[in-house]
SENUFI-45080 format. One record per residue: residue number from 1; y, x, z of N, C-alpha, C in turn; residue in one letter. Coordinates in steps of 0.05 Angstrom, whole numbers. Layout:
BEGIN
- n_n.v_n.u_n.w_ca.v_ca.u_ca.w_c.v_c.u_c.w_res
- NUM_Y_X_Z_Y_X_Z_Y_X_Z_A
...
END
This chain:
BEGIN
- n_n.v_n.u_n.w_ca.v_ca.u_ca.w_c.v_c.u_c.w_res
- 1_1812_1416_1762_1789_1428_1777_1799_1449_1797_M
- 2_1789_1448_1821_1797_1466_1842_1786_1494_1836_T
- 3_1803_1515_1838_1794_1542_1833_1778_1553_1857_S
- 4_1755_1564_1851_1739_1577_1872_1752_1603_1880_K
- 5_1765_1617_1861_1778_1642_1867_1800_1639_1888_L
- 6_1813_1615_1888_1835_1610_1906_1826_1592_1930_F
- 7_1800_1592_1936_1790_1577_1959_1788_1597_1983_S
- 8_1789_1587_2007_1788_1604_2031_1762_1619_2033_P
- 9_1762_1642_2046_1738_1658_2051_1739_1668_2080_L
- 10_1718_1662_2095_1715_1671_2122_1701_1698_2123_R
- 11_1714_1719_2134_1702_1745_2137_1707_1753_2166_L
- 12_1685_1758_2181_1688_1766_2209_1702_1743_2224_G
- 13_1723_1751_2238_1738_1731_2254_1762_1721_2239_G
- 14_1765_1726_2213_1789_1718_2198_1782_1700_2175_M
- 15_1800_1682_2168_1797_1666_2144_1819_1674_2125_T
- 16_1811_1684_2101_1830_1692_2081_1836_1669_2062_L
- 17_1861_1666_2053_1868_1643_2037_1857_1643_2009_P
- 18_1848_1666_1998_1836_1667_1972_1816_1690_1971_N
- 19_1803_1693_1949_1780_1712_1946_1787_1736_1929_R
- 20_1813_1743_1930_1823_1766_1914_1830_1789_1934_I
- 21_1820_1813_1928_1826_1836_1945_1839_1858_1928_A
- 22_1856_1873_1940_1867_1897_1928_1850_1920_1937_V
- 23_1836_1933_1919_1817_1955_1926_1833_1980_1934_A
- 24_1821_1997_1950_1834_2022_1958_1840_2039_1933_P
- 25_1863_2051_1932_1871_2069_1910_1884_2094_1921_M
- 26_1870_2116_1919_1882_2142_1929_1908_2148_1914_C
- 27_1928_2156_1929_1954_2162_1917_1960_2192_1917_Q
- 28_1945_2208_1932_1949_2237_1933_1978_2244_1937_Y
- 29_1990_2230_1957_2019_2234_1961_2027_2237_1990_S
- 30_2007_2243_2007_2013_2248_2035_2020_2277_2040_A
- 31_2032_2282_2063_2039_2309_2072_2024_2315_2097_T
- 32_2004_2333_2096_1987_2339_2119_1975_2313_2131_D
- 33_1966_2295_2113_1954_2270_2121_1973_2248_2127_G
- 34_1999_2253_2128_2019_2234_2137_2030_2218_2113_V
- 35_2031_2191_2116_2042_2174_2095_2071_2180_2090_A
- 36_2080_2177_2066_2107_2184_2057_2121_2159_2046_T
- 37_2146_2162_2037_2161_2140_2025_2146_2129_2001_D
- 38_2131_2146_1987_2116_2135_1964_2097_2113_1972_W
- 39_2084_2116_1995_2066_2095_2005_2080_2069_2011_H
- 40_2104_2071_2021_2120_2047_2026_2127_2033_2000_M
- 41_2134_2047_1980_2141_2035_1954_2116_2023_1941_M
- 42_2094_2038_1941_2070_2029_1928_2058_2005_1942_H
- 43_2054_2006_1968_2041_1985_1983_2060_1961_1985_L
- 44_2086_1966_1988_2104_1944_1991_2105_1926_1966_G
- 45_2103_1939_1943_2103_1923_1918_2078_1906_1916_S
- 46_2054_1918_1921_2029_1904_1917_2025_1883_1939_I
- 47_2036_1887_1963_2033_1868_1985_2047_1842_1979_A
- 48_2066_1841_1960_2079_1816_1952_2063_1800_1933_M
- 49_2039_1809_1926_2022_1796_1906_2010_1770_1916_S
- 50_2005_1768_1942_1991_1744_1953_1961_1747_1953_G
- 51_1950_1770_1947_1921_1774_1950_1912_1768_1978_A
- 52_1888_1759_1981_1878_1752_2008_1875_1776_2026_G
- 53_1869_1799_2015_1864_1824_2030_1873_1848_2014_L
- 54_1887_1866_2026_1894_1891_2014_1884_1914_2031_M
- 55_1869_1933_2019_1858_1955_2034_1871_1981_2025_V
- 56_1882_1995_2045_1895_2021_2040_1875_2041_2030_L
- 57_1885_2061_2017_1868_2081_2005_1850_2096_2025_E
- 58_1831_2110_2015_1813_2126_2031_1829_2144_2049_A
- 59_1825_2141_2075_1841_2155_2095_1822_2173_2112_S
- 60_1826_2198_2110_1807_2217_2122_1807_2216_2152_A
- 61_1783_2217_2164_1780_2216_2193_1782_2244_2206_V
- 62_1781_2265_2189_1787_2292_2199_1798_2307_2175_E
- 63_1814_2328_2181_1829_2341_2160_1811_2353_2138_A
- 64_1787_2363_2146_1770_2374_2125_1756_2353_2109_I
- 65_1760_2328_2117_1748_2305_2102_1766_2294_2081_G
- 66_1790_2306_2077_1807_2298_2055_1796_2307_2028_R
- 67_1799_2290_2008_1791_2299_1981_1809_2321_1972_I
- 68_1835_2317_1974_1855_2337_1967_1873_2343_1990_T
- 69_1889_2364_1989_1908_2369_2011_1929_2347_2014_P
- 70_1932_2330_1993_1953_2309_1994_1941_2282_2001_A
- 71_1917_2281_2011_1904_2255_2018_1916_2244_2044_D
- 72_1915_2217_2046_1923_2204_2070_1903_2209_2092_L
- 73_1912_2211_2117_1894_2216_2139_1899_2196_2162_G
- 74_1880_2195_2180_1883_2179_2204_1870_2194_2227_I
- 75_1875_2221_2227_1860_2239_2245_1877_2251_2267_Y
- 76_1904_2245_2268_1920_2256_2290_1943_2238_2295_D
- 77_1959_2245_2315_1981_2227_2324_2002_2224_2302_D
- 78_2007_2245_2287_2027_2243_2266_2019_2224_2244_A
- 79_1993_2225_2237_1983_2205_2217_1985_2177_2228_C
- 80_1978_2173_2253_1979_2147_2265_2008_2136_2266_E
- 81_2026_2154_2274_2054_2145_2277_2066_2136_2250_A
- 82_2059_2151_2229_2069_2143_2202_2059_2116_2193_A
- 83_2033_2112_2198_2021_2086_2190_2032_2063_2208_L
- 84_2038_2070_2233_2049_2050_2251_2077_2041_2243_A
- 85_2091_2059_2229_2118_2052_2219_2115_2037_2192_R
- 86_2095_2044_2176_2091_2033_2150_2081_2004_2151_L
- 87_2061_1999_2167_2048_1973_2166_2066_1950_2173_L
- 88_2082_1951_2194_2099_1927_2200_2118_1920_2177_P
- 89_2129_1940_2164_2148_1935_2142_2133_1922_2118_A
- 90_2110_1933_2112_2094_1921_2090_2086_1892_2097_V
- 91_2078_1888_2121_2069_1862_2130_2093_1842_2131_R
- 92_2116_1852_2140_2139_1834_2143_2148_1822_2117_R
- 93_2149_1838_2096_2160_1829_2071_2138_1819_2051_W
- 94_2113_1826_2056_2092_1818_2038_2082_1790_2042_G
- 95_2066_1781_2024_2053_1755_2026_2022_1758_2027_T
- 96_2013_1782_2030_1984_1787_2033_1978_1785_2063_T
- 97_1961_1766_2071_1958_1760_2100_1941_1780_2116_P
- 98_1923_1794_2102_1906_1813_2116_1908_1840_2103_A
- 99_1911_1861_2120_1914_1888_2110_1894_1906_2124_I
- 100_1878_1920_2109_1858_1937_2120_1862_1966_2112_G
- 101_1845_1984_2123_1845_2012_2116_1817_2022_2112_I
- 102_1814_2039_2092_1787_2050_2087_1784_2077_2101_Q
- 103_1765_2078_2120_1759_2103_2134_1740_2119_2118_L
- 104_1747_2145_2114_1731_2161_2095_1728_2189_2104_A
- 105_1708_2202_2092_1704_2231_2095_1693_2240_2068_H
- 106_1706_2259_2055_1699_2267_2028_1675_2285_2027_A
- 107_1666_2296_2049_1642_2313_2048_1644_2336_2029_G
- 108_1624_2339_2012_1624_2362_1993_1643_2359_1970_R
- 109_1656_2335_1967_1676_2331_1946_1704_2336_1956_K
- 110_1706_2347_1981_1732_2353_1992_1742_2380_1981_A
- 111_1766_2388_1990_1778_2413_1982_1782_2414_1951_S
- 112_1792_2393_1941_1795_2390_1911_1825_2388_1904_A
- 113_1830_2393_1878_1857_2390_1867_1863_2360_1863_Q
- 114_1889_2353_1863_1896_2326_1855_1888_2322_1826_R
- 115_1883_2297_1818_1874_2292_1791_1892_2303_1769_P
- 116_1919_2301_1774_1937_2311_1753_1941_2341_1754_W
- 117_1927_2354_1773_1927_2383_1774_1900_2395_1764_E
- 118_1883_2377_1754_1857_2386_1744_1833_2372_1756_G
- 119_1835_2366_1782_1814_2351_1796_1790_2366_1804_G
- 120_1789_2392_1798_1766_2408_1806_1769_2419_1834_G
- 121_1750_2437_1842_1752_2449_1868_1777_2467_1870_A
- 122_1789_2467_1893_1812_2485_1897_1805_2514_1892_L
- 123_1823_2527_1878_1819_2556_1873_1825_2572_1898_R
- 124_1817_2597_1899_1823_2614_1922_1852_2616_1929_P
- 125_1870_2615_1908_1899_2616_1914_1911_2589_1922_D
- 126_1894_2568_1923_1904_2541_1930_1895_2533_1959_Q
- 127_1887_2553_1974_1880_2549_2003_1857_2529_2007_H
- 128_1834_2534_1995_1811_2516_1999_1801_2518_2027_P
- 129_1785_2499_2036_1773_2500_2062_1743_2496_2060_W
- 130_1729_2502_2081_1700_2499_2082_1693_2469_2083_Q
- 131_1677_2461_2063_1669_2433_2063_1642_2430_2078_T
- 132_1636_2405_2084_1611_2399_2099_1596_2376_2084_V
- 133_1570_2375_2088_1554_2355_2075_1527_2353_2090_A
- 134_1510_2335_2082_1483_2334_2094_1467_2360_2089_P
- 135_1471_2371_2065_1456_2395_2057_1475_2414_2042_S
- 136_1468_2439_2041_1485_2460_2028_1481_2459_1998_A
- 137_1487_2436_1986_1484_2433_1957_1511_2424_1946_V
- 138_1522_2440_1927_1549_2433_1916_1548_2408_1899_P
- 139_1571_2396_1895_1574_2372_1878_1567_2378_1849_F
- 140_1573_2402_1840_1567_2409_1812_1576_2437_1807_G
- 141_1572_2447_1783_1580_2475_1776_1610_2479_1782_P
- 142_1617_2501_1795_1644_2508_1800_1655_2495_1826_G
- 143_1639_2480_1840_1647_2467_1865_1639_2484_1889_W
- 144_1653_2481_1911_1647_2496_1935_1619_2488_1945_H
- 145_1606_2508_1957_1580_2502_1970_1586_2493_1998_T
- 146_1578_2468_2005_1584_2458_2032_1567_2470_2053_P
- 147_1576_2468_2077_1560_2476_2101_1544_2451_2110_E
- 148_1518_2454_2114_1502_2432_2123_1509_2425_2152_A
- 149_1514_2400_2157_1522_2392_2184_1499_2395_2204_L
- 150_1505_2409_2226_1485_2411_2247_1489_2389_2267_D
- 151_1474_2389_2288_1475_2367_2308_1503_2363_2319_A
- 152_1516_2385_2325_1544_2383_2336_1563_2372_2315_A
- 153_1559_2380_2290_1575_2370_2268_1572_2340_2263_G
- 154_1547_2330_2266_1542_2302_2263_1557_2286_2285_L
- 155_1556_2296_2309_1570_2283_2331_1600_2283_2326_V
- 156_1610_2306_2316_1639_2308_2311_1648_2288_2290_R
- 157_1633_2285_2268_1640_2267_2247_1639_2238_2257_V
- 158_1617_2231_2271_1614_2204_2281_1637_2197_2300_R
- 159_1644_2215_2317_1666_2210_2336_1693_2209_2322_E
- 160_1696_2224_2299_1721_2222_2284_1724_2195_2271_A
- 161_1703_2183_2262_1704_2155_2251_1711_2136_2274_F
- 162_1699_2139_2297_1706_2122_2320_1735_2125_2328_V
- 163_1745_2150_2329_1773_2154_2335_1791_2142_2315_A
- 164_1783_2144_2289_1799_2131_2268_1800_2101_2271_G
- 165_1777_2089_2279_1777_2060_2283_1795_2052_2306_A
- 166_1795_2068_2327_1813_2062_2350_1842_2064_2342_R
- 167_1848_2084_2326_1876_2087_2316_1883_2063_2298_R
- 168_1865_2055_2281_1870_2032_2263_1875_2007_2279_A
- 169_1861_2003_2301_1866_1980_2318_1893_1981_2331_H
- 170_1900_2004_2342_1927_2007_2354_1949_2002_2334_R
- 171_1946_2012_2310_1966_2009_2289_1970_1979_2282_I
- 172_1948_1964_2283_1949_1936_2277_1936_1927_2251_G
- 173_1918_1944_2240_1903_1935_2216_1884_1912_2223_F
- 174_1880_1895_2202_1863_1872_2205_1834_1878_2198_D
- 175_1830_1899_2182_1803_1905_2172_1799_1935_2170_A
- 176_1774_1943_2173_1765_1970_2167_1744_1968_2145_I
- 177_1746_1986_2125_1725_1989_2105_1714_2017_2107_E
- 178_1688_2020_2114_1675_2046_2115_1669_2054_2086_L
- 179_1676_2079_2079_1672_2088_2052_1645_2103_2050_H
- 180_1625_2088_2039_1598_2100_2035_1591_2100_2005_A
- 181_1611_2105_1988_1607_2105_1959_1619_2129_1946_A
- 182_1615_2131_1920_1629_2150_1902_1624_2179_1909_H
- 183_1601_2185_1922_1594_2213_1927_1606_2226_1951_G
- 184_1619_2210_1968_1631_2221_1992_1611_2221_2014_Y
- 185_1618_2231_2038_1599_2240_2058_1577_2219_2065_L
- 186_1585_2194_2071_1564_2175_2078_1545_2169_2055_L
- 187_1556_2168_2031_1539_2165_2007_1521_2190_2004_H
- 188_1531_2213_2010_1515_2238_2008_1490_2237_2026_E
- 189_1493_2224_2049_1469_2221_2067_1449_2202_2054_F
- 190_1458_2181_2041_1441_2161_2030_1425_2170_2006_L
- 191_1437_2188_1990_1425_2195_1964_1407_2219_1966_S
- 192_1383_2218_1954_1365_2241_1953_1376_2264_1936_P
- 193_1396_2258_1919_1408_2280_1903_1423_2299_1920_I
- 194_1436_2289_1941_1453_2306_1958_1441_2312_1986_S
- 195_1422_2295_1994_1410_2298_2020_1383_2311_2018_N
- 196_1381_2337_2025_1355_2351_2023_1345_2359_2051_R
- 197_1355_2345_2071_1349_2352_2099_1319_2347_2104_R
- 198_1309_2362_2124_1281_2358_2132_1279_2350_2161_E
- 199_1301_2341_2173_1301_2331_2200_1300_2300_2200_D
- 200_1309_2288_2222_1308_2259_2225_1329_2245_2207_E
- 201_1346_2260_2194_1367_2248_2177_1363_2254_2147_Y
- 202_1339_2261_2140_1333_2266_2112_1304_2262_2105_G
- 203_1298_2259_2079_1271_2255_2070_1267_2226_2060_G
- 204_1255_2209_2076_1250_2182_2068_1276_2166_2067_S
- 205_1276_2143_2052_1300_2126_2052_1309_2118_2081_P
- 206_1290_2112_2098_1296_2104_2125_1310_2126_2140_A
- 207_1302_2151_2136_1315_2173_2150_1342_2179_2138_K
- 208_1345_2177_2111_1371_2183_2098_1392_2163_2107_R
- 209_1384_2138_2113_1404_2118_2121_1410_2119_2151_M
- 210_1396_2135_2166_1399_2135_2195_1427_2142_2204_R
- 211_1438_2164_2194_1465_2172_2203_1486_2152_2196_F
- 212_1488_2142_2171_1508_2121_2165_1504_2096_2183_P
- 213_1480_2089_2190_1476_2065_2207_1486_2071_2235_I
- 214_1479_2095_2246_1489_2102_2272_1519_2103_2273_E
- 215_1531_2113_2252_1560_2115_2251_1573_2087_2250_L
- 216_1562_2070_2233_1572_2042_2231_1570_2028_2257_A
- 217_1548_2032_2271_1544_2019_2297_1565_2029_2317_A
- 218_1571_2055_2316_1591_2066_2335_1618_2055_2329_A
- 219_1625_2051_2303_1651_2040_2296_1652_2010_2305_V
- 220_1630_1996_2299_1630_1967_2307_1634_1964_2337_R
- 221_1624_1983_2353_1626_1980_2382_1654_1982_2392_A
- 222_1672_1994_2376_1700_1996_2385_1719_1979_2368_V
- 223_1709_1967_2347_1726_1950_2330_1723_1921_2337_W
- 224_1745_1907_2344_1743_1880_2355_1728_1861_2335_P
- 225_1712_1843_2346_1697_1824_2330_1715_1804_2315_R
- 226_1739_1800_2326_1757_1781_2312_1770_1793_2287_E
- 227_1765_1819_2283_1775_1833_2259_1752_1837_2240_K
- 228_1758_1847_2217_1738_1850_2195_1728_1879_2193_I
- 229_1702_1882_2191_1689_1908_2187_1672_1906_2161_L
- 230_1680_1921_2141_1665_1921_2116_1656_1949_2109_G
- 231_1642_1951_2087_1632_1977_2077_1632_1976_2047_I
- 232_1640_1998_2035_1637_2001_2006_1614_2019_2000_R
- 233_1596_2011_1982_1573_2026_1975_1572_2031_1945_V
- 234_1559_2053_1937_1550_2057_1910_1522_2045_1908_S
- 235_1519_2023_1893_1493_2009_1892_1472_2026_1880_A
- 236_1479_2042_1860_1460_2060_1846_1475_2086_1840_V
- 237_1459_2107_1835_1470_2133_1828_1470_2137_1797_D
- 238_1459_2118_1782_1456_2120_1753_1440_2144_1746_W
- 239_1420_2150_1762_1402_2173_1757_1374_2166_1768_S
- 240_1354_2172_1753_1326_2167_1763_1320_2182_1788_D
- 241_1335_2204_1793_1330_2220_1817_1346_2211_1841_E
- 242_1363_2191_1837_1382_2184_1858_1376_2158_1871_G
- 243_1396_2147_1884_1395_2123_1899_1389_2099_1881_L
- 244_1370_2082_1889_1363_2058_1873_1376_2034_1886_S
- 245_1377_2012_1871_1387_1987_1882_1369_1977_1905_L
- 246_1343_1981_1903_1325_1974_1926_1332_1990_1951_D
- 247_1339_2016_1948_1347_2032_1971_1372_2020_1984_D
- 248_1392_2013_1967_1417_2002_1978_1413_1976_1992_T
- 249_1396_1959_1981_1391_1933_1993_1377_1937_2020_I
- 250_1358_1956_2022_1345_1962_2048_1365_1971_2068_A
- 251_1384_1989_2059_1405_1999_2077_1422_1977_2087_F
- 252_1431_1959_2070_1448_1937_2078_1434_1917_2096_L
- 253_1409_1912_2091_1394_1894_2109_1392_1906_2137_N
- 254_1391_1932_2139_1392_1945_2166_1420_1942_2178_E
- 255_1440_1944_2162_1468_1942_2172_1474_1913_2181_L
- 256_1460_1893_2172_1465_1866_2182_1463_1865_2212_K
- 257_1445_1879_2224_1442_1879_2252_1465_1893_2267_G
- 258_1479_1910_2253_1502_1924_2264_1526_1906_2266_V
- 259_1529_1887_2247_1551_1869_2247_1572_1875_2225_G
- 260_1562_1883_2202_1580_1887_2179_1588_1860_2168_I
- 261_1613_1856_2162_1623_1830_2154_1624_1827_2123_D
- 262_1625_1848_2108_1624_1846_2079_1615_1873_2067_Y
- 263_1606_1872_2042_1600_1896_2028_1614_1895_2001_V
- 264_1628_1917_1994_1641_1920_1968_1622_1937_1951_C
- 265_1615_1926_1928_1593_1938_1912_1604_1954_1888_V
- 266_1604_1980_1890_1612_1998_1868_1587_2013_1860_S
- 267_1590_2036_1846_1567_2052_1838_1576_2080_1830_S
- 268_1557_2098_1829_1561_2124_1817_1577_2143_1835_G
- 269_1582_2167_1824_1599_2187_1837_1585_2208_1853_G
- 270_1558_2208_1853_1544_2226_1871_1543_2255_1861_I
- 271_1544_2259_1836_1542_2287_1825_1556_2288_1798_A
- 272_1565_2311_1790_1578_2314_1764_1557_2312_1742_S
- 273_1566_2304_1719_1549_2304_1695_1531_2280_1692_G
- 274_1534_2259_1709_1518_2235_1706_1535_2214_1691_I
- 275_1523_2203_1670_1537_2183_1653_1536_2156_1667_H
- 276_1559_2143_1668_1561_2116_1678_1569_2097_1656_V
- 277_1554_2076_1650_1560_2059_1627_1581_2038_1633_P
- 278_1606_2047_1633_1628_2029_1640_1631_2006_1620_F
- 279_1639_1983_1631_1644_1960_1614_1652_1936_1632_G
- 280_1664_1915_1621_1671_1892_1637_1647_1881_1653_P
- 281_1651_1877_1679_1630_1866_1697_1606_1884_1700_N
- 282_1608_1909_1694_1584_1926_1693_1571_1929_1721_Y
- 283_1586_1924_1742_1574_1926_1769_1568_1899_1782_Q
- 284_1576_1878_1768_1572_1851_1780_1543_1844_1785_V
- 285_1524_1851_1767_1496_1845_1773_1486_1858_1798_P
- 286_1496_1881_1805_1488_1894_1831_1498_1877_1854_F
- 287_1523_1868_1852_1534_1851_1873_1519_1825_1876_A
- 288_1511_1813_1854_1497_1788_1854_1470_1791_1868_A
- 289_1455_1812_1862_1429_1816_1875_1432_1822_1904_R
- 290_1452_1839_1911_1457_1845_1939_1464_1820_1955_I
- 291_1481_1803_1944_1488_1778_1957_1463_1761_1961_K
- 292_1447_1759_1941_1423_1742_1942_1403_1752_1963_R
- 293_1399_1779_1964_1377_1790_1980_1385_1799_2008_E
- 294_1411_1800_2014_1420_1807_2041_1434_1785_2055_T
- 295_1447_1767_2040_1463_1746_2053_1490_1755_2064_G
- 296_1496_1781_2060_1522_1791_2069_1544_1783_2049_I
- 297_1567_1773_2058_1589_1767_2040_1594_1792_2022_P
- 298_1595_1787_1996_1595_1809_1977_1619_1808_1959_T
- 299_1630_1832_1953_1653_1835_1936_1645_1850_1911_R
- 300_1653_1840_1888_1649_1853_1863_1674_1868_1855_A
- 301_1670_1891_1842_1692_1908_1834_1685_1924_1809_V
- 302_1705_1931_1793_1700_1948_1770_1706_1934_1744_G
- 303_1728_1940_1731_1736_1929_1705_1737_1899_1705_L
- 304_1746_1888_1727_1753_1859_1729_1783_1858_1725_I
- 305_1792_1845_1703_1820_1847_1696_1833_1820_1690_V
- 306_1817_1800_1683_1829_1774_1675_1823_1752_1695_E
- 307_1841_1733_1699_1837_1712_1718_1812_1696_1714_P
- 308_1807_1687_1689_1783_1671_1684_1757_1687_1688_H
- 309_1758_1713_1683_1735_1730_1688_1729_1731_1718_Q
- 310_1750_1735_1734_1747_1735_1763_1737_1708_1773_A
- 311_1748_1687_1763_1740_1660_1771_1710_1655_1766_E
- 312_1701_1664_1743_1673_1659_1736_1654_1675_1754_E
- 313_1662_1699_1762_1645_1715_1779_1641_1701_1806_I
- 314_1663_1690_1817_1661_1677_1843_1649_1649_1841_V
- 315_1658_1634_1821_1649_1606_1818_1619_1605_1812_A
- 316_1608_1625_1798_1580_1626_1792_1562_1635_1815_S
- 317_1575_1644_1837_1560_1653_1860_1550_1682_1859_G
- 318_1560_1697_1839_1551_1725_1837_1564_1742_1859_Q
- 319_1587_1734_1869_1601_1749_1890_1618_1729_1905_A
- 320_1625_1736_1930_1642_1719_1946_1672_1726_1943_D
- 321_1677_1750_1932_1704_1760_1930_1704_1780_1907_Q
- 322_1728_1784_1895_1731_1805_1875_1753_1824_1884_V
- 323_1751_1849_1876_1772_1868_1882_1782_1880_1856_A
- 324_1808_1884_1854_1820_1897_1831_1836_1921_1840_L
- 325_1838_1941_1824_1854_1965_1830_1874_1970_1808_A
- 326_1864_1983_1786_1883_1990_1765_1897_1965_1754_R
- 327_1885_1942_1754_1898_1918_1745_1924_1913_1761_A
- 328_1923_1919_1787_1947_1916_1803_1968_1937_1797_F
- 329_1960_1960_1788_1980_1980_1780_1994_1971_1754_L
- 330_1978_1960_1736_1990_1949_1711_2007_1925_1717_D
- 331_1999_1908_1736_2012_1883_1740_2011_1876_1770_E
- 332_2031_1886_1786_2030_1881_1815_2030_1852_1823_P
- 333_2039_1834_1804_2039_1805_1810_2015_1791_1796_R
- 334_1993_1805_1793_1970_1794_1779_1961_1768_1792_W
- 335_1963_1766_1818_1954_1741_1832_1971_1718_1824_V
- 336_1997_1722_1819_2015_1701_1810_2005_1690_1783_W
- 337_1998_1708_1765_1989_1699_1738_1962_1685_1741_R
- 338_1945_1695_1758_1919_1682_1762_1922_1654_1773_A
- 339_1940_1650_1792_1945_1624_1803_1954_1604_1782_A
- 340_1972_1613_1765_1982_1596_1744_1959_1589_1724_E
- 341_1944_1609_1717_1922_1605_1697_1901_1586_1708_A
- 342_1896_1587_1734_1874_1571_1746_1884_1546_1760_L
- 343_1910_1540_1758_1921_1516_1769_1922_1516_1800_G
- 344_1926_1539_1812_1927_1541_1841_1956_1544_1850_A
- 345_1961_1534_1874_1988_1538_1886_1988_1564_1902_D
- 346_2010_1578_1902_2011_1604_1915_2038_1608_1927_L
- 347_2039_1618_1952_2065_1623_1965_2077_1649_1954_A
- 348_2102_1647_1945_2118_1670_1936_2136_1679_1959_Y
- 349_2144_1704_1960_2165_1712_1979_2190_1694_1973_P
- 350_2204_1685_1993_2226_1666_1988_2247_1679_1970_P
- 351_2250_1705_1970_2270_1718_1953_2262_1714_1923_Q
- 352_2236_1710_1918_2227_1708_1890_2219_1679_1883_Y
- 353_2224_1660_1900_2217_1632_1895_2228_1622_1868_E
- 354_2251_1632_1861_2264_1622_1836_2248_1628_1811_R
- 355_2228_1647_1814_2212_1654_1790_2187_1638_1788_S
- 356_2181_1620_1807_2157_1603_1805_2159_1586_1780_K
- 357_2137_1582_1766_2138_1567_1741_2150_1540_1744_P
- 358_2146_1526_1766_2156_1499_1770_2186_1498_1774_A
- 359_2198_1522_1781_2226_1522_1787_2244_1536_1766_L
- 360_2231_1549_1747_2247_1565_1728_2241_1555_1699_W
- 361_2260_1542_1686_2256_1532_1659_2249_1554_1639_P
- 362_2259_1578_1644_2254_1600_1625_2225_1608_1624_G
- 363_2209_1600_1644_2180_1607_1644_2166_1596_1619_H
- 364_2172_1572_1612_2159_1560_1589_2166_1574_1563_A
- 365_2192_1583_1561_2200_1598_1538_2186_1624_1536_L
- 366_2182_1638_1559_2167_1663_1558_2139_1659_1549_M
- 367_2126_1638_1558_2098_1632_1549_2097_1627_1519_K
- 368_2116_1612_1509_2116_1606_1480_2121_1632_1464_R
- 369_2138_1649_1475_2143_1674_1461_2119_1692_1461_G
- 370_2104_1692_1483_2080_1709_1484_2058_1699_1465_A
- 371_2058_1672_1461_2037_1661_1444_2044_1663_1415_A
- 372_2069_1668_1409_2078_1668_1380_2068_1693_1366_A
END
């Protein structure tokens, strides 16, 4: 039987050879926004997986939009130059045909410690900066109070995303993913928990979605149609006071007119103290309904770890694509195992061809040992 997971997928002006994506994963290893040797090691390893699309971590469009001081950026010439050196090497040796970058702004969740340093707001001795948001409402207890963006600030942020898109095009990325999830700035505009504005960008769902739509349209205007433009959303806030799935569907239906090529469906992250019921496929029903009611190519993400699990999601029509993150950290060659499990053929880097199951007799012995 032909695997649906390993069938081609058309997104924007590109055809991907399979429906597996590497989700963005923050590495907190940049220097003043500039990619380092760590990024070469991390991305180079995963790019050899053969996934149809790999998206680089959230990359801040302005320095104050970084989550932590060690976040990747795409806001100045030094950031651009580092990525311009990184991308050709990763592309040359990898087998992942399309590589994208997630354009992001952390909003009120910026100026934070790296996760292994505590993950909370930067202390006064850690050089915090003034954060910005739709409204002057902090993320939670102990977090910095953001400055509400005024008209000039809205223009500055929108133009920073546009500048980031132009840089991404010059660097040679195939895709841009706008980050409108997990409690970061664009999500903050969408959610009534964080958006308390009383102007044209706050109040009703239509007003709360206005700035993200304007921003997406501005990016689409400078991003070539032959490339891919996607968006990641939090489908729900997991709070009765927050964003509902109906709100998200209305937002995405408006974005269809902008020219969004796919939506990656995540959830949560808008405020501290909200319980999220994690479990296998816990976000897949959101993706399925969004796919059904918007017609936008849809990606499912979140605790998808096994090949047959991923195959079922795509084959059943619940999503057009799946994205994995931590599973790739555990197993950078996850796609190789999935191809074997699902009976699909996959191109290996020529240096690794000798490890293909059909060419290496020891592979059968390894399988028997694992089953024993």
